ChimeraX commands (.cxc) that place a marker at each C-alpha (Angstrom):
marker #1 position 201.27,180.43,120.95 radius 0.5
marker #1 position 202.53,176.72,120.13 radius 0.5
marker #1 position 206.03,175.86,118.93 radius 0.5
marker #1 position 204.60,174.06,115.98 radius 0.5
marker #1 position 202.20,176.49,114.81 radius 0.5
marker #1 position 205.09,177.81,112.04 radius 0.5
marker #1 position 205.96,174.22,110.74 radius 0.5
marker #1 position 204.08,174.05,106.82 radius 0.5
marker #1 position 201.93,171.48,106.24 radius 0.5
marker #1 position 203.44,168.31,104.57 radius 0.5
marker #1 position 202.25,167.64,101.02 radius 0.5
marker #1 position 203.57,164.05,101.65 radius 0.5
marker #1 position 200.74,163.69,104.04 radius 0.5
marker #1 position 197.03,163.93,103.21 radius 0.5
marker #1 position 195.11,165.58,105.67 radius 0.5
marker #1 position 192.70,163.05,107.57 radius 0.5
marker #1 position 189.58,162.54,105.91 radius 0.5
marker #1 position 187.43,161.40,109.05 radius 0.5
marker #1 position 187.39,158.20,107.57 radius 0.5
marker #1 position 189.40,156.27,110.09 radius 0.5
marker #1 position 190.24,156.47,113.64 radius 0.5
marker #1 position 193.16,158.89,115.16 radius 0.5
marker #1 position 195.02,155.85,115.80 radius 0.5
marker #1 position 194.79,154.52,112.29 radius 0.5
marker #1 position 196.08,157.75,111.02 radius 0.5
marker #1 position 198.84,157.64,113.60 radius 0.5
marker #1 position 199.98,154.06,112.75 radius 0.5
marker #1 position 199.95,155.31,109.04 radius 0.5
marker #1 position 202.04,158.64,110.02 radius 0.5
marker #1 position 204.67,155.97,112.00 radius 0.5
marker #1 position 204.80,153.84,109.02 radius 0.5
marker #1 position 205.72,156.40,106.51 radius 0.5
marker #1 position 208.36,157.91,108.93 radius 0.5
marker #1 position 209.49,154.26,109.59 radius 0.5
marker #1 position 210.03,153.98,105.73 radius 0.5
marker #1 position 211.89,157.23,105.71 radius 0.5
marker #1 position 209.01,159.01,103.63 radius 0.5
marker #1 position 208.42,161.72,106.34 radius 0.5
marker #1 position 211.39,163.65,107.64 radius 0.5
marker #1 position 211.27,164.23,111.57 radius 0.5
marker #1 position 209.50,168.07,111.09 radius 0.5
marker #1 position 206.70,166.17,108.34 radius 0.5
marker #1 position 206.37,163.72,111.20 radius 0.5
marker #1 position 205.61,166.13,113.80 radius 0.5
marker #1 position 204.03,168.50,111.93 radius 0.5
marker #1 position 201.31,165.77,111.13 radius 0.5
marker #1 position 201.10,164.37,114.32 radius 0.5
marker #1 position 200.27,168.06,115.64 radius 0.5
marker #1 position 197.58,168.28,113.14 radius 0.5
marker #1 position 195.98,164.95,113.99 radius 0.5
marker #1 position 196.08,165.73,117.69 radius 0.5
marker #1 position 194.57,168.87,117.81 radius 0.5
marker link #1:1,2 radius 0.2
marker link #1:2,3 radius 0.2
marker link #1:3,4 radius 0.2
marker link #1:4,5 radius 0.2
marker link #1:5,6 radius 0.2
marker link #1:6,7 radius 0.2
marker link #1:7,8 radius 0.2
marker link #1:8,9 radius 0.2
marker link #1:9,10 radius 0.2
marker link #1:10,11 radius 0.2
marker link #1:11,12 radius 0.2
marker link #1:12,13 radius 0.2
marker link #1:13,14 radius 0.2
marker link #1:14,15 radius 0.2
marker link #1:15,16 radius 0.2
marker link #1:16,17 radius 0.2
marker link #1:17,18 radius 0.2
marker link #1:18,19 radius 0.2
marker link #1:19,20 radius 0.2
marker link #1:20,21 radius 0.2
marker link #1:21,22 radius 0.2
marker link #1:22,23 radius 0.2
marker link #1:23,24 radius 0.2
marker link #1:24,25 radius 0.2
marker link #1:25,26 radius 0.2
marker link #1:26,27 radius 0.2
marker link #1:27,28 radius 0.2
marker link #1:28,29 radius 0.2
marker link #1:29,30 radius 0.2
marker link #1:30,31 radius 0.2
marker link #1:31,32 radius 0.2
marker link #1:32,33 radius 0.2
marker link #1:33,34 radius 0.2
marker link #1:34,35 radius 0.2
marker link #1:35,36 radius 0.2
marker link #1:36,37 radius 0.2
marker link #1:37,38 radius 0.2
marker link #1:38,39 radius 0.2
marker link #1:39,40 radius 0.2
marker link #1:40,41 radius 0.2
marker link #1:41,42 radius 0.2
marker link #1:42,43 radius 0.2
marker link #1:43,44 radius 0.2
marker link #1:44,45 radius 0.2
marker link #1:45,46 radius 0.2
marker link #1:46,47 radius 0.2
marker link #1:47,48 radius 0.2
marker link #1:48,49 radius 0.2
marker link #1:49,50 radius 0.2
marker link #1:50,51 radius 0.2
marker link #1:51,52 radius 0.2
view
């Protein structure tokens, strides 16, 4: 069991649509996080969704 499986999906970050690369999506997440639009847990959960 992964430790992040119980983290709820963030309503702030839409699911990846497949139109951009994972690198593009991670860059967008990083920008949102740096701007304060995502909490630590939302940022981690969104990265896990993209990378799994």
